[in-house]
C-alpha positions as CSV (number, residue, x, y, z in Angstrom):
1,M,13.1,-4.9,8.1
2,T,14.6,-2.5,5.5
3,L,13.2,-3.0,2.0
4,S,14.8,-1.9,-1.2
5,Y,13.5,-1.4,-4.7
6,V,14.8,-0.8,-8.2
7,V,13.2,1.8,-10.5
8,T,14.4,2.3,-14.0
9,G,14.1,5.7,-15.6
10,G,13.9,7.0,-12.0
11,G,15.1,10.5,-12.5
12,R,12.2,12.2,-14.2
13,G,8.4,12.0,-14.7
14,I,6.6,8.9,-13.6
15,G,9.9,7.3,-12.5
16,R,10.8,10.1,-10.2
17,A,7.3,10.1,-8.7
18,V,7.6,6.4,-8.1
19,V,10.9,6.8,-6.3
20,E,9.5,9.6,-4.1
21,R,6.5,7.5,-3.3
22,L,8.5,4.5,-2.3
23,L,10.7,6.7,0.0
24,L,7.7,7.4,2.2
25,G,8.8,4.4,4.1
26,E,11.2,5.7,6.7
27,K,13.9,3.1,6.1
28,D,13.4,1.9,2.6
29,T,16.0,2.5,-0.2
30,V,15.6,2.9,-4.0
31,V,18.2,2.2,-6.6
32,A,17.3,4.6,-9.5
33,V,18.7,3.7,-12.9
34,E,19.2,6.6,-15.3
35,R,21.1,7.2,-18.5
36,E,21.6,10.9,-17.8
37,P,23.8,11.7,-14.9
38,G,22.1,15.0,-14.1
39,A,18.7,13.5,-13.9
40,L,19.3,12.4,-10.3
41,D,20.7,15.5,-8.9
42,W,17.6,15.9,-6.7
43,A,18.0,12.5,-5.1
44,G,18.6,12.3,-1.3
45,S,20.6,9.8,0.7
46,R,18.2,6.9,0.4
47,V,18.3,7.0,-3.4
48,I,21.2,5.1,-4.8
49,P,21.9,6.5,-8.3
50,L,23.1,4.1,-11.0
51,I,24.0,5.7,-14.3
52,G,23.7,3.3,-17.2
53,D,21.4,1.7,-19.7
54,A,18.6,-0.3,-18.0
55,A,18.5,-2.7,-21.0
56,D,22.1,-3.6,-20.3
57,E,22.2,-6.9,-18.4
58,E,25.3,-5.9,-16.5
59,V,23.7,-2.6,-15.4
60,A,20.5,-4.4,-14.3
61,A,22.5,-7.0,-12.3
62,W,24.5,-4.2,-10.7
63,A,21.2,-2.5,-9.7
64,A,20.0,-5.7,-8.1
65,D,23.2,-6.1,-6.2
66,L,23.1,-2.5,-4.9
67,A,19.5,-3.0,-3.8
68,Q,20.3,-6.2,-2.0
69,E,23.2,-4.5,-0.2
70,A,20.8,-1.8,1.0
71,G,18.1,-4.1,2.2
72,T,15.8,-6.9,1.1
73,L,14.9,-6.4,-2.6
74,A,11.2,-6.3,-2.6
75,G,10.2,-4.7,-5.8
76,W,11.3,-3.8,-9.3
77,V,9.7,-1.1,-11.5
78,N,10.4,-1.1,-15.3
79,N,9.6,2.5,-16.1
80,A,12.4,3.5,-18.6
81,A,11.2,4.0,-22.1
82,V,12.2,5.2,-25.6
83,F,9.8,7.7,-27.2
84,R,10.3,7.9,-30.9
85,D,7.7,7.4,-33.6
86,A,8.2,5.6,-36.9
87,S,6.0,4.3,-39.7
88,V,6.6,1.2,-41.8
89,H,5.9,3.0,-45.0
90,S,8.5,5.8,-44.5
91,S,11.1,4.4,-42.0
92,P,13.7,1.7,-42.7
93,I,12.4,-1.6,-41.4
94,A,15.6,-1.9,-39.4
95,E,14.8,1.3,-37.6
96,V,11.3,0.1,-36.7
97,R,12.6,-3.2,-35.4
98,A,15.3,-1.4,-33.4
99,L,12.7,0.9,-31.8
100,I,10.5,-2.0,-30.8
101,A,13.4,-3.8,-29.3
102,A,14.7,-0.7,-27.5
103,N,11.5,-0.5,-25.5
104,L,10.8,-4.3,-25.1
105,D,14.4,-5.0,-24.0
106,L,14.0,-2.6,-21.1
107,A,11.2,-4.7,-19.7
108,V,12.6,-8.1,-20.6
109,V,16.0,-7.4,-19.0
110,G,14.5,-5.9,-15.9
111,C,12.0,-8.7,-15.4
112,A,14.5,-11.4,-16.0
113,T,17.0,-9.8,-13.6
114,A,14.4,-9.4,-10.9
115,V,13.0,-12.9,-11.3
116,R,16.4,-14.5,-11.1
117,H,17.3,-12.5,-8.0
118,F,14.0,-13.4,-6.2
119,L,14.5,-17.1,-7.0
120,A,18.2,-17.1,-6.0
121,S,17.4,-15.4,-2.7
122,G,14.3,-17.4,-2.0
123,T,12.3,-14.3,-1.2
124,P,9.0,-13.2,-2.7
125,G,8.9,-10.0,-4.7
126,A,6.8,-7.8,-7.0
127,I,7.5,-6.4,-10.5
128,V,5.6,-3.6,-12.1
129,N,5.9,-2.8,-15.8
130,V,4.9,0.7,-16.9
131,T,3.1,0.3,-20.3
132,S,0.7,2.7,-21.9
133,H,-2.8,3.2,-23.1
134,Q,-1.3,2.9,-26.5
135,A,-0.8,-0.8,-26.0
136,T,-4.5,-1.2,-26.8
137,R,-5.3,2.2,-28.4
138,A,-2.6,3.0,-31.0
139,V,-2.3,6.3,-32.7
140,P,-0.7,7.0,-36.1
141,G,3.1,6.9,-35.9
142,S,3.2,5.0,-32.7
143,L,3.8,1.5,-34.1
144,P,7.1,0.8,-32.4
145,Y,6.0,2.1,-29.0
146,S,2.5,0.5,-29.2
147,T,3.9,-2.8,-30.3
148,A,6.5,-2.9,-27.5
149,K,4.0,-1.9,-24.9
150,A,1.5,-4.6,-26.0
151,A,4.3,-7.1,-25.9
152,T,5.2,-6.0,-22.4
153,E,1.7,-6.6,-21.2
154,G,1.9,-10.1,-22.7
155,L,5.2,-10.5,-20.9
156,T,3.6,-9.4,-17.7
157,R,0.9,-12.1,-18.0
158,A,3.3,-14.9,-18.9
159,L,5.7,-14.1,-16.0
160,A,2.8,-14.0,-13.6
161,V,1.7,-17.5,-14.6
162,E,5.1,-19.0,-14.5
163,Y,6.5,-17.5,-11.3
164,G,3.4,-16.9,-9.2
165,R,4.1,-20.2,-7.5
166,Y,7.3,-18.8,-6.1
167,G,5.6,-15.8,-4.6
168,I,6.7,-13.5,-7.4
169,R,3.9,-11.2,-8.6
170,V,4.1,-9.3,-11.9
171,N,1.7,-6.6,-12.9
172,A,1.6,-3.5,-15.1
173,V,0.1,0.0,-15.1
174,A,-1.0,1.6,-18.3
175,P,-1.1,5.4,-18.0
176,G,-2.9,7.8,-20.4
177,S,-1.4,11.2,-20.9
178,V,0.7,12.4,-17.9
179,A,2.0,15.9,-17.0
180,T,5.7,14.9,-17.0
181,E,8.5,17.3,-17.6
182,R,8.5,16.2,-21.2
183,Y,4.8,17.2,-21.5
184,E,5.4,20.6,-19.8
185,E,8.4,21.3,-22.0
186,F,6.3,20.5,-25.1
187,L,3.5,22.9,-24.0
188,A,6.1,25.6,-23.1
189,G,7.4,25.4,-26.7
190,Q,4.0,26.2,-28.2
191,A,2.4,29.5,-28.7
192,P,-0.1,30.2,-25.9
193,E,-3.2,29.5,-28.1
194,D,-1.7,26.3,-29.4
195,A,-0.8,25.1,-25.9
196,A,-4.3,25.8,-24.8
197,A,-5.7,23.8,-27.7
198,V,-3.5,20.8,-26.8
199,V,-4.7,21.0,-23.2
200,A,-8.3,21.2,-24.3
201,E,-7.9,18.3,-26.7
202,L,-6.4,16.1,-24.0
203,A,-9.2,17.1,-21.6
204,R,-11.6,15.8,-24.3
205,L,-9.8,12.5,-24.6
206,H,-9.9,11.8,-20.8
207,P,-13.3,11.5,-19.2
208,L,-11.9,13.1,-16.0
209,G,-11.2,16.2,-18.1
210,R,-7.4,16.4,-17.6
211,V,-4.2,14.5,-17.8
212,A,-2.7,12.7,-14.8
213,A,-0.1,14.0,-12.4
214,P,2.9,11.6,-12.2
215,S,2.1,11.1,-8.5
216,E,-1.3,9.6,-9.4
217,V,0.4,6.9,-11.5
218,A,3.1,6.4,-8.8
219,S,0.4,5.7,-6.2
220,V,-0.9,2.8,-8.2
221,V,2.6,1.4,-8.8
222,A,3.3,1.6,-5.1
223,H,0.1,-0.2,-4.3
224,L,0.9,-3.0,-6.7
225,L,4.3,-3.4,-5.0
226,S,2.8,-3.4,-1.5
227,P,1.3,-6.3,0.6
228,D,-2.1,-4.6,0.1
229,A,-2.0,-6.0,-3.5
230,A,-0.8,-9.5,-2.4
231,F,-3.4,-11.3,-4.5
232,V,-3.1,-9.1,-7.6
233,N,-1.0,-10.9,-10.2
234,G,-0.9,-10.7,-14.0
235,A,-3.1,-7.6,-14.2
236,T,-2.7,-4.5,-16.3
237,I,-4.3,-1.6,-14.5
238,P,-5.3,1.4,-16.6
239,V,-4.3,4.7,-14.9
240,D,-5.7,6.8,-17.7
241,G,-8.7,8.7,-16.3
242,G,-11.0,6.5,-18.5
243,R,-9.2,7.4,-21.8
244,T,-9.1,3.8,-23.0
245,V,-12.7,3.0,-22.3
246,L,-13.8,6.2,-23.9
247,G,-11.7,5.4,-26.9
248,L,-11.9,8.6,-28.8
249,D,-9.5,8.9,-31.8
250,P,-7.1,11.8,-31.2
251,E,-6.1,11.9,-34.8
252,S,-9.3,11.6,-36.9
253,R,-9.0,10.0,-40.2
254,E,-8.6,12.5,-43.0
């Protein structure tokens, strides 16, 4: 049986790694949702590109339809995110609220679309939400992102309870720092000594002494989507090298 999946933000970073991991199945197909057309230039024939906003209900419904046409929709990964800091003392409240909504909406729309599809087709399925260590360990300036990711973990638990009886599993992964293209571009823009200091500081924050490779997060996502995780439901799995349990403050109070 050919299986299909939807991965939002599937063109770069963790999303691309998830798509590549899911394509290890010889027949499986992935619908990759991306806002930037060029982000999916690398994709092969078993990746169906869909350019659009993953928080748009019509785009999400289109992704589900494309996936079902390619095979039996078995899993949905809400990976797309908006990275922009704001603080309530210096940013307009409307901006803070909009940033929270921008991230939370991506998960809500994706989850709702997937759940409705699984129910309508009468087939079981799995959803994985990509959250962050910042859902439980916020840093200064991260309020919109941390708030949305904490809410997404609550959403994960609520959906797991409500729809588990229908064979729909909902879980989350919470990465620490990851060596995505965004991370590499940031380091490349620093002076060599400054880049080395950033790498050393991130090594200090993670007990394993380094940041994650995108593929290491993708492997956990793929596991949660697979039959091997058939009795895992409502869980948030840290994929942070122990950063959260260590709990060091990356921005010491001045």
